[in-house]
C-alpha positions as CSV (number, residue, x, y, z in Angstrom):
1,S,-15.2,-8.4,-7.5
2,L,-18.2,-8.4,-9.9
3,G,-16.2,-10.6,-12.2
4,S,-15.7,-13.2,-9.4
5,V,-19.4,-13.0,-8.7
6,Q,-20.2,-13.8,-12.3
7,I,-17.8,-16.8,-12.3
8,L,-19.5,-18.2,-9.2
9,Q,-22.9,-17.6,-10.8
10,R,-21.9,-19.6,-13.8
11,L,-20.8,-22.4,-11.5
12,G,-24.2,-22.4,-9.8
13,V,-22.8,-21.7,-6.4
14,W,-23.6,-18.1,-6.0
15,P,-27.1,-18.3,-4.3
16,P,-25.8,-19.8,-1.0
17,I,-22.8,-17.4,-1.0
18,S,-25.0,-14.4,-1.8
19,A,-27.2,-15.2,1.2
20,R,-24.2,-14.7,3.5
21,S,-22.6,-11.8,1.7
22,M,-23.0,-8.0,1.5
23,P,-23.0,-6.3,-1.9
24,I,-20.5,-3.5,-2.5
25,R,-22.6,-0.6,-3.9
26,A,-19.7,1.9,-3.8
27,V,-16.0,2.2,-3.0
28,H,-14.7,5.4,-1.3
29,V,-10.9,5.9,-1.4
30,S,-9.4,8.8,0.5
31,Q,-6.2,10.2,2.1
32,Q,-6.2,10.9,5.8
33,Q,-4.1,14.0,6.0
34,P,-4.8,17.1,3.7
35,A,-2.5,17.2,0.8
36,L,-0.2,20.2,0.3
37,L,-2.0,21.0,-2.9
38,G,-5.3,21.4,-0.9
39,L,-3.6,23.6,1.6
40,A,-2.2,25.8,-1.2
41,L,-5.6,26.2,-2.6
42,G,-7.0,27.2,0.7
43,S,-9.1,24.0,1.2
44,D,-9.0,21.6,4.1
45,R,-10.9,18.9,2.2
46,E,-9.2,15.6,1.9
47,P,-8.6,14.2,-1.5
48,A,-11.0,11.4,-2.2
49,L,-12.3,9.2,-5.0
50,R,-15.8,7.5,-5.1
51,I,-16.9,4.8,-7.5
52,D,-20.6,3.9,-7.5
53,A,-22.1,0.8,-9.0
54,A,-25.0,2.9,-10.4
55,S,-22.6,5.2,-12.2
56,E,-20.9,2.2,-13.8
57,H,-24.3,0.7,-14.8
58,V,-23.7,-2.5,-12.8
59,P,-25.8,-4.0,-10.0
60,Q,-22.8,-4.1,-7.6
61,L,-19.1,-3.6,-7.8
62,G,-18.5,-6.8,-5.9
63,A,-19.4,-8.4,-2.6
64,V,-17.9,-9.3,0.8
65,A,-18.2,-12.7,2.3
66,S,-16.2,-14.9,4.7
67,Y,-13.8,-17.3,3.1
68,G,-15.8,-20.2,4.6
69,A,-19.0,-19.0,3.0
70,I,-17.3,-19.1,-0.4
71,V,-15.4,-22.4,0.0
72,A,-18.3,-24.5,1.4
73,P,-20.6,-24.3,-1.6
74,L,-17.7,-24.8,-4.0
75,Q,-16.6,-27.9,-2.2
76,A,-20.1,-29.2,-2.0
77,A,-20.5,-28.8,-5.7
78,W,-17.2,-30.6,-6.4
79,L,-18.2,-33.5,-4.1
80,A,-21.6,-33.8,-5.8
81,G,-19.9,-33.9,-9.2
82,C,-17.6,-36.7,-7.9
83,E,-20.5,-38.7,-6.6
84,A,-22.4,-38.3,-9.9
85,D,-19.5,-39.4,-12.0
86,P,-17.0,-41.3,-9.8
87,A,-15.0,-42.5,-12.9
88,R,-14.3,-38.8,-13.7
89,G,-13.7,-37.2,-10.4
90,S,-12.7,-38.2,-6.9
91,A,-11.6,-36.3,-3.7
92,R,-9.2,-37.1,-0.9
93,F,-8.9,-34.6,1.9
94,G,-6.6,-34.5,4.9
95,T,-3.7,-36.2,3.2
96,R,-0.5,-34.2,3.0
97,V,1.4,-34.0,-0.3
98,T,5.0,-34.6,0.6
99,A,6.7,-34.5,-2.8
100,M,6.1,-33.7,-6.4
101,K,8.4,-34.4,-9.3
102,A,8.3,-34.1,-13.1
103,V,8.2,-37.3,-15.0
104,P,7.9,-37.7,-18.8
105,G,4.5,-36.5,-20.0
106,G,3.3,-35.7,-16.5
107,V,4.0,-35.2,-12.8
108,E,4.3,-37.7,-9.9
109,V,2.5,-36.6,-6.7
110,D,3.4,-38.4,-3.5
111,A,0.6,-38.2,-0.9
112,G,1.5,-41.4,1.1
113,V,1.4,-43.3,-2.2
114,A,3.1,-41.9,-5.3
115,D,0.6,-41.4,-8.2
116,R,1.3,-40.2,-11.7
117,F,-0.9,-37.5,-13.3
118,D,-1.0,-35.7,-16.6
119,L,-1.3,-32.4,-14.8
120,A,-1.0,-31.1,-11.2
121,V,-2.5,-27.8,-10.0
122,V,-1.0,-26.3,-6.9
123,A,-3.6,-24.1,-5.2
124,E,-2.6,-24.1,-1.5
125,G,-0.7,-20.9,-1.3
126,G,-1.0,-19.9,2.3
127,I,0.2,-16.6,3.7
128,F,3.5,-14.7,3.0
129,S,5.2,-15.5,6.3
130,D,4.8,-19.3,5.8
131,Q,5.9,-19.5,2.2
132,A,9.2,-20.4,0.6
133,R,10.4,-17.5,-1.4
134,K,9.5,-17.5,-5.1
135,G,11.1,-15.8,-8.2
136,V,9.8,-12.3,-7.3
137,S,9.7,-11.7,-3.6
138,R,9.7,-8.6,-1.4
139,D,9.1,-8.2,2.4
140,Y,7.3,-4.9,2.9
141,R,8.1,-4.9,6.6
142,Q,4.4,-4.2,7.1
143,T,1.8,-6.0,9.3
144,A,-1.9,-6.3,8.6
145,W,-4.2,-6.3,11.6
146,V,-7.6,-7.8,10.7
147,G,-10.9,-8.2,12.5
148,T,-14.5,-7.1,12.5
149,V,-15.9,-3.7,13.6
150,T,-19.4,-2.6,14.5
151,L,-20.5,0.8,13.2
152,S,-23.0,3.4,14.2
153,G,-24.2,5.5,11.3
154,G,-22.5,5.3,8.0
155,E,-23.7,4.2,4.6
156,R,-24.6,0.6,4.0
157,G,-22.8,-1.3,1.3
158,V,-19.8,1.1,0.9
159,A,-16.2,-0.1,1.1
160,Y,-13.7,2.4,2.5
161,E,-10.0,2.5,1.6
162,R,-8.0,5.0,3.6
163,F,-4.4,6.1,2.9
164,T,-2.8,7.0,6.3
165,P,0.8,8.0,7.1
166,N,1.4,4.5,8.5
167,G,-0.1,2.6,5.6
168,P,-3.5,1.7,4.0
169,A,-6.6,0.8,6.1
170,A,-9.9,-0.5,4.8
171,L,-13.4,-1.2,6.0
172,L,-15.3,-3.7,3.9
173,P,-19.1,-4.0,4.5
174,L,-20.4,-7.2,6.0
175,P,-23.9,-8.5,6.4
176,D,-25.7,-6.9,9.3
177,G,-25.3,-8.2,12.8
178,P,-28.0,-10.1,14.7
179,G,-29.4,-6.8,16.0
180,G,-29.4,-5.1,12.6
181,E,-26.2,-3.2,13.4
182,L,-23.8,-2.3,10.6
183,R,-20.6,-4.4,10.5
184,A,-17.4,-4.2,8.5
185,S,-14.3,-6.3,8.0
186,L,-11.2,-4.3,9.0
187,V,-7.8,-4.5,7.4
188,W,-5.3,-2.1,9.1
189,C,-1.7,-2.0,7.7
190,V,1.1,-0.6,9.7
191,P,5.0,-0.8,9.8
192,S,6.3,-4.0,11.4
193,D,9.4,-2.5,12.8
194,D,7.5,0.2,14.7
195,D,4.1,-1.3,15.1
196,P,1.7,1.3,16.7
197,V,-1.2,-1.2,17.1
198,A,0.5,-4.1,19.0
199,P,0.8,-2.4,22.4
200,L,-2.7,-1.0,22.4
201,N,-5.6,-2.5,24.3
202,E,-9.1,-2.8,22.8
203,A,-10.3,0.6,24.0
204,Q,-7.2,2.3,22.7
205,R,-7.5,0.6,19.3
206,L,-11.1,1.7,19.1
207,A,-10.2,5.3,19.8
208,V,-7.4,5.3,17.2
209,L,-9.6,3.7,14.6
210,N,-12.2,6.5,15.0
211,T,-9.5,9.0,14.0
212,L,-8.5,7.1,10.8
213,F,-11.6,6.8,8.6
214,P,-13.7,9.6,7.1
215,E,-16.9,10.8,8.8
216,G,-19.1,9.1,6.2
217,A,-17.9,5.7,7.3
218,G,-19.7,6.1,10.6
219,R,-18.5,5.8,14.2
220,I,-16.8,2.5,15.2
221,T,-18.4,1.4,18.4
222,A,-16.8,-2.1,18.8
223,V,-13.9,-4.1,17.5
224,T,-13.2,-7.8,17.8
225,P,-9.8,-9.1,18.9
226,L,-7.4,-8.5,16.0
227,K,-5.2,-11.0,14.3
228,S,-2.0,-9.9,12.6
229,F,-0.2,-11.1,9.4
230,A,3.1,-10.2,7.9
231,L,2.8,-8.6,4.4
232,G,4.9,-9.2,1.3
233,L,5.0,-9.9,-2.4
234,N,5.8,-13.5,-3.4
235,A,5.2,-14.4,-7.0
236,E,6.2,-17.1,-9.5
237,R,7.7,-15.7,-12.6
238,S,5.8,-18.4,-14.5
239,L,2.5,-20.0,-13.7
240,V,3.5,-23.2,-15.6
241,D,6.4,-25.4,-14.9
242,G,6.3,-28.5,-17.1
243,R,3.0,-30.2,-16.2
244,T,2.5,-28.3,-12.9
245,V,0.4,-25.1,-12.7
246,R,0.2,-22.8,-9.8
247,I,-2.8,-20.6,-9.2
248,G,-4.0,-18.1,-6.5
249,N,-1.7,-17.4,-3.6
250,A,0.5,-20.3,-4.8
251,A,1.2,-18.2,-7.9
252,Q,1.1,-14.7,-6.5
253,T,0.7,-13.5,-2.9
254,L,0.0,-9.8,-2.8
255,H,-0.4,-6.9,-0.4
256,P,-4.1,-6.5,0.4
257,V,-4.1,-2.8,-0.5
258,A,-6.3,-3.5,-3.5
259,G,-8.1,-6.6,-2.1
260,Q,-7.5,-8.6,-5.3
261,G,-5.8,-11.8,-4.2
262,L,-8.9,-14.0,-4.2
263,N,-10.2,-12.4,-7.4
264,L,-6.9,-13.2,-9.2
265,G,-7.1,-16.8,-7.9
266,L,-10.6,-17.3,-9.2
267,R,-9.6,-15.9,-12.6
268,D,-6.6,-18.2,-12.7
269,A,-8.8,-21.2,-12.0
270,H,-11.5,-20.1,-14.5
271,D,-9.1,-19.4,-17.3
272,L,-7.3,-22.7,-16.7
273,V,-10.4,-24.8,-16.9
274,D,-11.5,-22.8,-20.0
275,Q,-8.3,-23.5,-21.9
276,L,-8.3,-27.2,-20.9
277,G,-11.7,-27.5,-22.4
278,R,-10.7,-25.8,-25.6
279,H,-7.6,-27.8,-26.4
280,A,-7.2,-31.6,-26.6
281,D,-3.5,-31.1,-26.5
282,L,-2.6,-30.4,-22.9
283,D,0.7,-28.7,-23.7
284,I,-1.0,-26.3,-26.0
285,A,-3.6,-25.5,-23.3
286,L,-0.8,-24.8,-20.8
287,R,1.1,-22.5,-23.2
288,R,-2.2,-20.6,-23.8
289,I,-2.9,-20.2,-20.1
290,Q,0.6,-18.9,-19.5
291,W,0.2,-16.3,-22.2
292,Q,-3.4,-15.4,-21.3
293,R,-2.9,-14.9,-17.6
294,A,0.3,-12.8,-17.8
295,P,-1.2,-9.3,-18.5
296,D,-3.8,-9.6,-15.7
297,R,-1.5,-11.0,-13.0
298,W,1.5,-8.7,-13.7
299,A,-0.6,-5.6,-14.0
300,M,-2.1,-6.3,-10.5
301,I,1.3,-7.4,-9.1
302,A,2.9,-4.1,-10.3
303,A,0.0,-1.9,-9.0
304,T,-0.2,-3.4,-5.5
305,D,3.6,-3.5,-5.2
306,F,3.9,0.2,-6.1
307,L,1.1,1.2,-3.7
308,A,2.6,-0.9,-0.9
309,R,6.1,0.4,-1.3
310,S,5.0,4.0,-1.6
311,F,4.2,4.0,2.1
312,T,7.8,3.2,2.9
313,W,9.3,5.9,0.8
314,Q,10.4,9.0,2.6
315,L,10.0,11.4,-0.3
316,P,8.9,15.0,0.1
317,G,5.5,15.6,-1.5
318,L,4.6,12.0,-2.1
319,S,1.3,12.3,-0.2
320,T,0.5,15.3,-2.3
321,L,1.1,13.4,-5.5
322,R,-1.1,10.6,-4.2
323,G,-3.8,13.1,-3.3
324,M,-3.6,14.7,-6.8
325,G,-4.1,11.3,-8.3
326,L,-7.2,10.7,-6.3
327,A,-8.6,14.1,-7.2
328,A,-7.8,13.7,-10.9
329,L,-9.6,10.4,-11.0
330,Q,-12.6,11.9,-9.3
331,V,-13.1,14.6,-11.9
332,A,-12.3,12.4,-14.9
333,P,-15.2,10.0,-15.3
334,P,-13.6,8.0,-18.2
335,L,-10.5,7.3,-16.1
336,R,-12.6,6.5,-13.1
337,S,-14.6,4.0,-15.1
338,L,-11.4,2.5,-16.5
339,L,-10.2,1.9,-13.0
340,A,-13.5,0.5,-11.9
341,R,-13.5,-2.0,-14.8
342,Q,-10.0,-3.1,-13.9
343,M,-11.0,-3.7,-10.3
344,M,-14.2,-5.5,-11.3
345,F,-12.9,-7.7,-14.1
346,G,-9.1,-7.6,-14.2
347,R,-7.0,-7.1,-17.3
348,R,-8.9,-8.6,-20.3
């Protein structure tokens, strides 16, 4: 999101990430099947919402980059900081933390050798299927198939979110391929219990994908082998437990319907460092971060949970209501801008 871009800019690591990213100039959200409301009005147009960076007076709504392209500059900056001031920072990679326990005034971390620290930040959240269940947990019985597609035609820099009868699907613009071809990252969510994607070969998947997305997205000409992940909600009720703080997927693992997991994690980290810098008393800083992060994370948890579960509800007219919501946002610029700001910067 744009807010995440700004955080990375302030850290001085955005230039190398930007060189390997694709700016998102617009987001197009639509529903595959015509809503009943549209049929009643005699229109076969699908309900859709489009948010443009220019209309929101920002250079971009966000950007798409591989996880490796984001992590590498951050890690390099951290290691450079450790080398410049070894008394203040150090790093040890490849050593498994086997245990953590609270001790008076801190936390003991066992990574081969037990060390005591004032504060431990847990940031290795992983994916839903590998996690121990947290305070708020729900298995959506959905699978996300992910990969990269090549496009013929279509508009550069537009992210597409598509509501289909099986679940949401998305195309996120990637930097052009070596021959200048348009590419996009694919997220394709379907029911796990009756997975329509698993038995298909590459040609069949390609044919089905070209029936899912709107014409403006272009024609999908190639798709890489897809990987699958189980989807669910797994969130801690509290970020802070004594002198241990959890951030990112370790604090909240979400459905990818809104693509906000990494953005939430960056805001967790940014706000934590900000509060630690503001307060000499560590316990005051931790109480502040707990209070400060709650509106943002719970608003996003609730929104993604509602959207994810809505695809499992067998309720008459539900797709119509969803279509009406998209149509209403499209014709109401103030509401559209409010949604855009929420997606770009979170709940402030």
